[in-house]
C-alpha positions in Angstrom: 0.0 -0.1 -0.1 1.4 3.5 -0.7 2.0 6.2 1.6 0.4 9.5 1.6 3.9 10.9 0.4 4.0 8.3 -2.3 0.6 9.2 -3.7 1.4 13.1 -3.6 4.3 12.3 -5.6 2.6 10.3 -8.1 -0.1 13.1 -8.1 2.7 15.8 -8.8 4.6 13.9 -11.5 1.6 13.1 -13.3 0.5 16.7 -13.4 4.2 17.9 -14.4 4.1 15.4 -17.3 0.5 16.3 -18.3 1.8 19.9 -18.4 4.9 19.4 -20.4 4.7 22.3 -22.7 7.1 20.8 -25.3 4.6 17.9 -25.9 1.3 20.0 -25.6 2.4 22.2 -28.2 3.7 19.6 -30.4 0.6 17.4 -30.3 -1.4 20.5 -30.9 0.2 21.1 -33.7 0.4 17.6 -35.0 -3.6 17.2 -34.6 -5.4 16.5 -37.7 -8.3 18.9 -36.4 -6.0 21.5 -35.0 -7.1 25.3 -36.2 -3.4 25.8 -36.5 -2.9 23.0 -38.8 -5.4 24.5 -41.0 -4.0 28.1 -41.1 -0.7 26.6 -41.8 -1.9 24.5 -44.6 -3.2 27.7 -46.2 0.5 28.8 -46.9 0.8 31.5 -44.0 3.8 32.2 -42.2 4.9 31.3 -38.8 6.4 33.5 -36.1 7.1 32.2 -32.8 7.3 34.7 -29.7 7.6 33.6 -26.2 8.5 34.4 -22.6 9.0 32.9 -19.3 10.2 29.4 -18.2 8.0 27.4 -20.7 9.0 29.6 -23.8 12.0 27.8 -24.7 10.2 24.4 -24.5 7.0 25.8 -26.3 9.5 26.9 -29.2 11.3 23.5 -29.4 7.6 21.8 -29.7 7.2 24.1 -32.6 10.3 23.4 -34.3 9.7 19.6 -34.0 5.9 19.6 -35.2 6.9 21.8 -38.2 10.4 20.6 -38.9 9.5 19.8 -42.8 7.5 23.0 -43.2 10.5 25.4 -41.7 12.9 27.2 -44.4 14.5 28.9 -41.5 14.8 28.9 -37.7 
């Protein structure tokens, strides 16, 4: 049987994993029903601006999802 501390740590780890900015942005951009995917398929450009602690991870998620569509980074 898990201790309350072990339960709390498991909940915390699950929450951190669910909020992973790299994964969340990448999954959003790769989803077939994503409004961003529709906008990108119409030939528009992408400009990525970010700030804060999650900014670099989010930018990597964009780069990973759109790797084949980027002509410069």
